[in-house]
N, CA, C and O atoms as a Tripos MOL2 file, in Angstrom:
@<TRIPOS>MOLECULE
protein
  208   207    52     0     0
PROTEIN
NO_CHARGES

@<TRIPOS>ATOM
      1 N         -45.2930  -35.1170  -16.7830 N.3       1 MET1
      2 CA        -44.3080  -35.7800  -17.6110 C.3       1 MET1
      3 C         -43.9810  -34.9090  -18.8130 C.2       1 MET1
      4 O         -42.8230  -34.8240  -19.2220 O.2       1 MET1
      5 N         -44.9890  -34.2640  -19.3820 N.am      2 GLU2
      6 CA        -44.7310  -33.4630  -20.5270 C.3       2 GLU2
      7 C         -43.8640  -32.2310  -20.2340 C.2       2 GLU2
      8 O         -43.0540  -31.8160  -21.0630 O.2       2 GLU2
      9 N         -44.0520  -31.6530  -19.0300 N.am      3 GLU3
     10 CA        -43.2290  -30.5460  -18.6550 C.3       3 GLU3
     11 C         -41.7930  -30.9640  -18.4480 C.2       3 GLU3
     12 O         -40.8740  -30.2250  -18.8010 O.2       3 GLU3
     13 N         -41.5820  -32.1740  -17.8650 N.am      4 PHE4
     14 CA        -40.2310  -32.6680  -17.7230 C.3       4 PHE4
     15 C         -39.5210  -32.8820  -19.0630 C.2       4 PHE4
     16 O         -38.3320  -32.5900  -19.1930 O.2       4 PHE4
     17 N         -40.2740  -33.4050  -20.0830 N.am      5 LEU5
     18 CA        -39.6910  -33.6730  -21.3720 C.3       5 LEU5
     19 C         -39.2830  -32.3000  -21.9980 C.2       5 LEU5
     20 O         -38.1830  -32.1690  -22.5350 O.2       5 LEU5
     21 N         -40.1440  -31.3260  -21.9250 N.am      6 VAL6
     22 CA        -39.8780  -30.0280  -22.4980 C.3       6 VAL6
     23 C         -38.6590  -29.3880  -21.8280 C.2       6 VAL6
     24 O         -37.8150  -28.7750  -22.4810 O.2       6 VAL6
     25 N         -38.5980  -29.5500  -20.5300 N.am      7 GLY7
     26 CA        -37.3840  -29.0220  -19.7550 C.3       7 GLY7
     27 C         -36.0620  -29.7010  -20.2120 C.2       7 GLY7
     28 O         -35.0340  -29.0550  -20.4180 O.2       7 GLY7
     29 N         -36.1560  -30.9890  -20.3490 N.am      8 VAL8
     30 CA        -34.9240  -31.7040  -20.7940 C.3       8 VAL8
     31 C         -34.5090  -31.3190  -22.1970 C.2       8 VAL8
     32 O         -33.3250  -31.1460  -22.4850 O.2       8 VAL8
     33 N         -35.5050  -31.1840  -23.0760 N.am      9 LEU9
     34 CA        -35.2130  -30.7640  -24.4250 C.3       9 LEU9
     35 C         -34.6000  -29.3460  -24.5210 C.2       9 LEU9
     36 O         -33.6670  -29.0890  -25.2820 O.2       9 LEU9
     37 N         -35.1730  -28.4560  -23.7150 N.am     10 ASP10
     38 CA        -34.5850  -27.1010  -23.6600 C.3      10 ASP10
     39 C         -33.2260  -27.0810  -23.1120 C.2      10 ASP10
     40 O         -32.3880  -26.3210  -23.5980 O.2      10 ASP10
     41 N         -32.9380  -27.8830  -22.1070 N.am     11 GLY11
     42 CA        -31.5960  -27.9650  -21.5270 C.3      11 GLY11
     43 C         -30.6640  -28.5700  -22.5160 C.2      11 GLY11
     44 O         -29.5480  -28.0720  -22.6650 O.2      11 GLY11
     45 N         -31.0180  -29.5530  -23.1650 N.am     12 THR12
     46 CA        -30.1670  -30.2590  -24.1770 C.3      12 THR12
     47 C         -29.8000  -29.3240  -25.3230 C.2      12 THR12
     48 O         -28.6590  -29.2980  -25.7850 O.2      12 THR12
     49 N         -30.7990  -28.5530  -25.7750 N.am     13 PHE13
     50 CA        -30.5770  -27.5760  -26.8750 C.3      13 PHE13
     51 C         -29.5370  -26.4860  -26.4240 C.2      13 PHE13
     52 O         -28.6270  -26.1050  -27.1610 O.2      13 PHE13
     53 N         -29.7390  -26.0340  -25.2000 N.am     14 SER14
     54 CA        -28.8320  -24.9970  -24.7320 C.3      14 SER14
     55 C         -27.3870  -25.5100  -24.5910 C.2      14 SER14
     56 O         -26.4380  -24.7950  -24.9110 O.2      14 SER14
     57 N         -27.2350  -26.7200  -24.1240 N.am     15 ILE15
     58 CA        -25.9340  -27.3430  -23.9780 C.3      15 ILE15
     59 C         -25.3030  -27.5360  -25.3470 C.2      15 ILE15
     60 O         -24.1200  -27.2480  -25.5300 O.2      15 ILE15
     61 N         -26.0760  -28.0180  -26.3080 N.am     16 ALA16
     62 CA        -25.5800  -28.1930  -27.6960 C.3      16 ALA16
     63 C         -25.1490  -26.8730  -28.3110 C.2      16 ALA16
     64 O         -24.1070  -26.8390  -28.9660 O.2      16 ALA16
     65 N         -25.8860  -25.7860  -28.1370 N.am     17 VAL17
     66 CA        -25.4540  -24.4710  -28.6700 C.3      17 VAL17
     67 C         -24.2450  -24.0180  -27.9420 C.2      17 VAL17
     68 O         -23.3120  -23.5440  -28.5910 O.2      17 VAL17
     69 N         -24.1780  -24.1190  -26.6710 N.am     18 ALA18
     70 CA        -22.9240  -23.7020  -25.9320 C.3      18 ALA18
     71 C         -21.7390  -24.4710  -26.3540 C.2      18 ALA18
     72 O         -20.6650  -23.9000  -26.5470 O.2      18 ALA18
     73 N         -21.8860  -25.7300  -26.5040 N.am     19 GLY19
     74 CA        -20.7350  -26.5950  -26.9630 C.3      19 GLY19
     75 C         -20.3150  -26.1500  -28.3670 C.2      19 GLY19
     76 O         -19.1160  -26.0070  -28.6040 O.2      19 GLY19
     77 N         -21.1870  -25.9350  -29.2600 N.am     20 TYR20
     78 CA        -20.8770  -25.4970  -30.6350 C.3      20 TYR20
     79 C         -20.0970  -24.1960  -30.6250 C.2      20 TYR20
     80 O         -19.0630  -24.0520  -31.2770 O.2      20 TYR20
     81 N         -20.6310  -23.2530  -29.8590 N.am     21 LEU21
     82 CA        -19.9780  -21.9140  -29.7300 C.3      21 LEU21
     83 C         -18.5950  -22.0160  -29.1430 C.2      21 LEU21
     84 O         -17.6770  -21.3240  -29.5820 O.2      21 LEU21
     85 N         -18.4370  -22.8650  -28.1610 N.am     22 LEU22
     86 CA        -17.0820  -23.0460  -27.4960 C.3      22 LEU22
     87 C         -16.0620  -23.5970  -28.4800 C.2      22 LEU22
     88 O         -14.8980  -23.1970  -28.4710 O.2      22 LEU22
     89 N         -16.5070  -24.5180  -29.3280 N.am     23 ILE23
     90 CA        -15.5980  -25.1860  -30.3240 C.3      23 ILE23
     91 C         -15.2270  -24.1130  -31.3630 C.2      23 ILE23
     92 O         -14.0600  -24.0060  -31.7390 O.2      23 ILE23
     93 N         -16.1920  -23.3280  -31.8270 N.am     24 ARG24
     94 CA        -15.8500  -22.2650  -32.8050 C.3      24 ARG24
     95 C         -14.8940  -21.2390  -32.1700 C.2      24 ARG24
     96 O         -13.9340  -20.8040  -32.8060 O.2      24 ARG24
     97 N         -15.1660  -20.8580  -30.9120 N.am     25 MET25
     98 CA        -14.3280  -19.8230  -30.2860 C.3      25 MET25
     99 C         -12.9690  -20.3350  -30.0940 C.2      25 MET25
    100 O         -12.0240  -19.5660  -30.2660 O.2      25 MET25
    101 N         -12.7590  -21.6340  -29.7330 N.am     26 GLU26
    102 CA        -11.4070  -22.2170  -29.5500 C.3      26 GLU26
    103 C         -10.5910  -22.0990  -30.8780 C.2      26 GLU26
    104 O          -9.4120  -21.7460  -30.8750 O.2      26 GLU26
    105 N         -11.2630  -22.4040  -31.9780 N.am     27 ARG27
    106 CA        -10.5240  -22.3450  -33.2840 C.3      27 ARG27
    107 C         -10.0660  -20.9040  -33.5760 C.2      27 ARG27
    108 O          -8.9500  -20.6770  -34.0440 O.2      27 ARG27
    109 N         -10.9720  -19.9200  -33.2850 N.am     28 ARG28
    110 CA        -10.6390  -18.5020  -33.4940 C.3      28 ARG28
    111 C          -9.5990  -18.0450  -32.5300 C.2      28 ARG28
    112 O          -8.8080  -17.1740  -32.8920 O.2      28 ARG28
    113 N          -9.5300  -18.5640  -31.3200 N.am     29 LEU29
    114 CA         -8.5170  -18.1780  -30.3650 C.3      29 LEU29
    115 C          -7.1330  -18.7170  -30.8190 C.2      29 LEU29
    116 O          -6.0970  -18.0720  -30.6600 O.2      29 LEU29
    117 N          -7.1880  -19.9460  -31.3960 N.am     30 ASP30
    118 CA         -5.8840  -20.5020  -31.8840 C.3      30 ASP30
    119 C          -5.3890  -19.6520  -33.0520 C.2      30 ASP30
    120 O          -4.1880  -19.3950  -33.1320 O.2      30 ASP30
    121 N          -6.2620  -19.2000  -33.9670 N.am     31 GLU31
    122 CA         -5.8900  -18.3520  -35.0200 C.3      31 GLU31
    123 C          -5.3340  -16.9840  -34.5190 C.2      31 GLU31
    124 O          -4.3480  -16.4610  -35.0400 O.2      31 GLU31
    125 N          -5.9930  -16.4560  -33.5220 N.am     32 LEU32
    126 CA         -5.5320  -15.1490  -32.9020 C.3      32 LEU32
    127 C          -4.1940  -15.3330  -32.2540 C.2      32 LEU32
    128 O          -3.3240  -14.4750  -32.4020 O.2      32 LEU32
    129 N          -3.9880  -16.4230  -31.5350 N.am     33 THR33
    130 CA         -2.6950  -16.6610  -30.9350 C.3      33 THR33
    131 C          -1.5660  -16.7160  -31.9680 C.2      33 THR33
    132 O          -0.5070  -16.1130  -31.7950 O.2      33 THR33
    133 N          -1.8150  -17.4250  -32.9970 N.am     34 SER34
    134 CA         -0.8430  -17.5360  -34.1490 C.3      34 SER34
    135 C          -0.5120  -16.1610  -34.7340 C.2      34 SER34
    136 O           0.6500  -15.8740  -35.0230 O.2      34 SER34
    137 N          -1.5360  -15.3040  -34.9100 N.am     35 ALA35
    138 CA         -1.2660  -13.9940  -35.4410 C.3      35 ALA35
    139 C          -0.5400  -13.1570  -34.4870 C.2      35 ALA35
    140 O           0.2970  -12.3700  -34.9300 O.2      35 ALA35
    141 N          -0.7650  -13.2330  -33.2020 N.am     36 ILE36
    142 CA          0.0050  -12.4840  -32.2210 C.3      36 ILE36
    143 C           1.4390  -12.9170  -32.1680 C.2      36 ILE36
    144 O           2.3320  -12.0840  -32.0210 O.2      36 ILE36
    145 N           1.6830  -14.2010  -32.2850 N.am     37 VAL37
    146 CA          3.0740  -14.6570  -32.3000 C.3      37 VAL37
    147 C           3.8110  -14.1940  -33.5230 C.2      37 VAL37
    148 O           4.9830  -13.8310  -33.4310 O.2      37 VAL37
    149 N           3.1560  -14.1930  -34.6800 N.am     38 SER38
    150 CA          3.7530  -13.6640  -35.9020 C.3      38 SER38
    151 C           4.0360  -12.2140  -35.8060 C.2      38 SER38
    152 O           5.0810  -11.7420  -36.2520 O.2      38 SER38
    153 N           3.1340  -11.5080  -35.2390 N.am     39 LEU39
    154 CA          3.3470  -10.0510  -35.0480 C.3      39 LEU39
    155 C           4.4580   -9.7470  -34.1130 C.2      39 LEU39
    156 O           5.2100   -8.7960  -34.3300 O.2      39 LEU39
    157 N           4.5950  -10.5540  -33.0350 N.am     40 GLN40
    158 CA          5.6810  -10.4010  -32.0960 C.3      40 GLN40
    159 C           7.0120  -10.6400  -32.7910 C.2      40 GLN40
    160 O           7.9720   -9.9050  -32.5610 O.2      40 GLN40
    161 N           7.0790  -11.6770  -33.6540 N.am     41 THR41
    162 CA          8.2850  -11.9870  -34.3640 C.3      41 THR41
    163 C           8.7040  -10.8420  -35.3300 C.2      41 THR41
    164 O           9.8800  -10.5060  -35.4730 O.2      41 THR41
    165 N           7.6590  -10.2650  -35.9820 N.am     42 ALA42
    166 CA          7.9650   -9.1270  -36.8690 C.3      42 ALA42
    167 C           8.4740   -7.9520  -36.1370 C.2      42 ALA42
    168 O           9.4570   -7.3330  -36.5440 O.2      42 ALA42
    169 N           7.8190   -7.6240  -35.0470 N.am     43 ILE43
    170 CA          8.2870   -6.5030  -34.2190 C.3      43 ILE43
    171 C           9.6190   -6.6870  -33.6870 C.2      43 ILE43
    172 O          10.4190   -5.7510  -33.6860 O.2      43 ILE43
    173 N           9.9290   -7.9050  -33.2050 N.am     44 THR44
    174 CA         11.3060   -8.1490  -32.6680 C.3      44 THR44
    175 C          12.3440   -8.0780  -33.8520 C.2      44 THR44
    176 O          13.4630   -7.6120  -33.6320 O.2      44 THR44
    177 N          12.0170   -8.5000  -35.0160 N.am     45 GLY45
    178 CA         12.9190   -8.3820  -36.0650 C.3      45 GLY45
    179 C          13.1600   -6.9800  -36.4870 C.2      45 GLY45
    180 O          14.2770   -6.6230  -36.8630 O.2      45 GLY45
    181 N          12.1340   -6.1680  -36.4350 N.am     46 MET46
    182 CA         12.2400   -4.6830  -36.7980 C.3      46 MET46
    183 C          13.0960   -3.9570  -35.7360 C.2      46 MET46
    184 O          13.8780   -3.0660  -36.0660 O.2      46 MET46
    185 N          12.9370   -4.3480  -34.4730 N.am     47 SER47
    186 CA         13.7500   -3.6400  -33.4340 C.3      47 SER47
    187 C          15.2120   -3.9830  -33.4900 C.2      47 SER47
    188 O          16.0560   -3.2350  -32.9960 O.2      47 SER47
    189 N          15.5280   -5.1660  -34.1180 N.am     48 ARG48
    190 CA         16.9520   -5.5450  -34.2500 C.3      48 ARG48
    191 C          17.5090   -5.0120  -35.5560 C.2      48 ARG48
    192 O          18.7100   -5.1230  -35.8050 O.2      48 ARG48
    193 N          16.6370   -4.4190  -36.4150 N.am     49 GLY49
    194 CA         17.1030   -3.9060  -37.6550 C.3      49 GLY49
    195 C          17.0940   -4.8890  -38.7560 C.2      49 GLY49
    196 O          17.6820   -4.6140  -39.8020 O.2      49 GLY49
    197 N          16.4370   -6.0810  -38.6020 N.am     50 ASP50
    198 CA         16.4080   -7.0750  -39.5800 C.3      50 ASP50
    199 C          15.3960   -6.7800  -40.7270 C.2      50 ASP50
    200 O          15.5300   -7.2230  -41.8680 O.2      50 ASP50
    201 N          14.3790   -5.9920  -40.3140 N.am     51 GLY51
    202 CA         13.2970   -5.7350  -41.2730 C.3      51 GLY51
    203 C          12.4160   -6.9490  -41.4030 C.2      51 GLY51
    204 O          12.5310   -7.8810  -40.6080 O.2      51 GLY51
    205 N          11.5310   -6.9650  -42.3920 N.am     52 LEU52
    206 CA         10.6770   -8.0710  -42.6350 C.3      52 LEU52
    207 C          11.1900   -8.9570  -43.6280 C.2      52 LEU52
    208 O          10.5560   -9.9630  -43.9440 O.2      52 LEU52
@<TRIPOS>BOND
     1     1     2 1
     2     2     3 1
     3     3     4 2
     4     3     5 am
     5     5     6 1
     6     6     7 1
     7     7     8 2
     8     7     9 am
     9     9    10 1
    10    10    11 1
    11    11    12 2
    12    11    13 am
    13    13    14 1
    14    14    15 1
    15    15    16 2
    16    15    17 am
    17    17    18 1
    18    18    19 1
    19    19    20 2
    20    19    21 am
    21    21    22 1
    22    22    23 1
    23    23    24 2
    24    23    25 am
    25    25    26 1
    26    26    27 1
    27    27    28 2
    28    27    29 am
    29    29    30 1
    30    30    31 1
    31    31    32 2
    32    31    33 am
    33    33    34 1
    34    34    35 1
    35    35    36 2
    36    35    37 am
    37    37    38 1
    38    38    39 1
    39    39    40 2
    40    39    41 am
    41    41    42 1
    42    42    43 1
    43    43    44 2
    44    43    45 am
    45    45    46 1
    46    46    47 1
    47    47    48 2
    48    47    49 am
    49    49    50 1
    50    50    51 1
    51    51    52 2
    52    51    53 am
    53    53    54 1
    54    54    55 1
    55    55    56 2
    56    55    57 am
    57    57    58 1
    58    58    59 1
    59    59    60 2
    60    59    61 am
    61    61    62 1
    62    62    63 1
    63    63    64 2
    64    63    65 am
    65    65    66 1
    66    66    67 1
    67    67    68 2
    68    67    69 am
    69    69    70 1
    70    70    71 1
    71    71    72 2
    72    71    73 am
    73    73    74 1
    74    74    75 1
    75    75    76 2
    76    75    77 am
    77    77    78 1
    78    78    79 1
    79    79    80 2
    80    79    81 am
    81    81    82 1
    82    82    83 1
    83    83    84 2
    84    83    85 am
    85    85    86 1
    86    86    87 1
    87    87    88 2
    88    87    89 am
    89    89    90 1
    90    90    91 1
    91    91    92 2
    92    91    93 am
    93    93    94 1
    94    94    95 1
    95    95    96 2
    96    95    97 am
    97    97    98 1
    98    98    99 1
    99    99   100 2
   100    99   101 am
   101   101   102 1
   102   102   103 1
   103   103   104 2
   104   103   105 am
   105   105   106 1
   106   106   107 1
   107   107   108 2
   108   107   109 am
   109   109   110 1
   110   110   111 1
   111   111   112 2
   112   111   113 am
   113   113   114 1
   114   114   115 1
   115   115   116 2
   116   115   117 am
   117   117   118 1
   118   118   119 1
   119   119   120 2
   120   119   121 am
   121   121   122 1
   122   122   123 1
   123   123   124 2
   124   123   125 am
   125   125   126 1
   126   126   127 1
   127   127   128 2
   128   127   129 am
   129   129   130 1
   130   130   131 1
   131   131   132 2
   132   131   133 am
   133   133   134 1
   134   134   135 1
   135   135   136 2
   136   135   137 am
   137   137   138 1
   138   138   139 1
   139   139   140 2
   140   139   141 am
   141   141   142 1
   142   142   143 1
   143   143   144 2
   144   143   145 am
   145   145   146 1
   146   146   147 1
   147   147   148 2
   148   147   149 am
   149   149   150 1
   150   150   151 1
   151   151   152 2
   152   151   153 am
   153   153   154 1
   154   154   155 1
   155   155   156 2
   156   155   157 am
   157   157   158 1
   158   158   159 1
   159   159   160 2
   160   159   161 am
   161   161   162 1
   162   162   163 1
   163   163   164 2
   164   163   165 am
   165   165   166 1
   166   166   167 1
   167   167   168 2
   168   167   169 am
   169   169   170 1
   170   170   171 1
   171   171   172 2
   172   171   173 am
   173   173   174 1
   174   174   175 1
   175   175   176 2
   176   175   177 am
   177   177   178 1
   178   178   179 1
   179   179   180 2
   180   179   181 am
   181   181   182 1
   182   182   183 1
   183   183   184 2
   184   183   185 am
   185   185   186 1
   186   186   187 1
   187   187   188 2
   188   187   189 am
   189   189   190 1
   190   190   191 1
   191   191   192 2
   192   191   193 am
   193   193   194 1
   194   194   195 1
   195   195   196 2
   196   195   197 am
   197   197   198 1
   198   198   199 1
   199   199   200 2
   200   199   201 am
   201   201   202 1
   202   202   203 1
   203   203   204 2
   204   203   205 am
   205   205   206 1
   206   206   207 1
   207   207   208 2
@<TRIPOS>SUBSTRUCTURE
     1 MET1         2 RESIDUE 1 A MET
     2 GLU2         6 RESIDUE 1 A GLU
     3 GLU3        10 RESIDUE 1 A GLU
     4 PHE4        14 RESIDUE 1 A PHE
     5 LEU5        18 RESIDUE 1 A LEU
     6 VAL6        22 RESIDUE 1 A VAL
     7 GLY7        26 RESIDUE 1 A GLY
     8 VAL8        30 RESIDUE 1 A VAL
     9 LEU9        34 RESIDUE 1 A LEU
    10 ASP10       38 RESIDUE 1 A ASP
    11 GLY11       42 RESIDUE 1 A GLY
    12 THR12       46 RESIDUE 1 A THR
    13 PHE13       50 RESIDUE 1 A PHE
    14 SER14       54 RESIDUE 1 A SER
    15 ILE15       58 RESIDUE 1 A ILE
    16 ALA16       62 RESIDUE 1 A ALA
    17 VAL17       66 RESIDUE 1 A VAL
    18 ALA18       70 RESIDUE 1 A ALA
    19 GLY19       74 RESIDUE 1 A GLY
    20 TYR20       78 RESIDUE 1 A TYR
    21 LEU21       82 RESIDUE 1 A LEU
    22 LEU22       86 RESIDUE 1 A LEU
    23 ILE23       90 RESIDUE 1 A ILE
    24 ARG24       94 RESIDUE 1 A ARG
    25 MET25       98 RESIDUE 1 A MET
    26 GLU26      102 RESIDUE 1 A GLU
    27 ARG27      106 RESIDUE 1 A ARG
    28 ARG28      110 RESIDUE 1 A ARG
    29 LEU29      114 RESIDUE 1 A LEU
    30 ASP30      118 RESIDUE 1 A ASP
    31 GLU31      122 RESIDUE 1 A GLU
    32 LEU32      126 RESIDUE 1 A LEU
    33 THR33      130 RESIDUE 1 A THR
    34 SER34      134 RESIDUE 1 A SER
    35 ALA35      138 RESIDUE 1 A ALA
    36 ILE36      142 RESIDUE 1 A ILE
    37 VAL37      146 RESIDUE 1 A VAL
    38 SER38      150 RESIDUE 1 A SER
    39 LEU39      154 RESIDUE 1 A LEU
    40 GLN40      158 RESIDUE 1 A GLN
    41 THR41      162 RESIDUE 1 A THR
    42 ALA42      166 RESIDUE 1 A ALA
    43 ILE43      170 RESIDUE 1 A ILE
    44 THR44      174 RESIDUE 1 A THR
    45 GLY45      178 RESIDUE 1 A GLY
    46 MET46      182 RESIDUE 1 A MET
    47 SER47      186 RESIDUE 1 A SER
    48 ARG48      190 RESIDUE 1 A ARG
    49 GLY49      194 RESIDUE 1 A GLY
    50 ASP50      198 RESIDUE 1 A ASP
    51 GLY51      202 RESIDUE 1 A GLY
    52 LEU52      206 RESIDUE 1 A LEU
């Protein structure tokens, strides 16, 4: 019974850490996507001669 409890707690901790990291990574990916779109807009403007 004790081994089962230790196994469940280890699994729960791993799931909690993985979930936390996925949430943080999602936020950073959203920021990166926004930066790429902004860069694309700036490059398109420069190629048309609009400048920044």
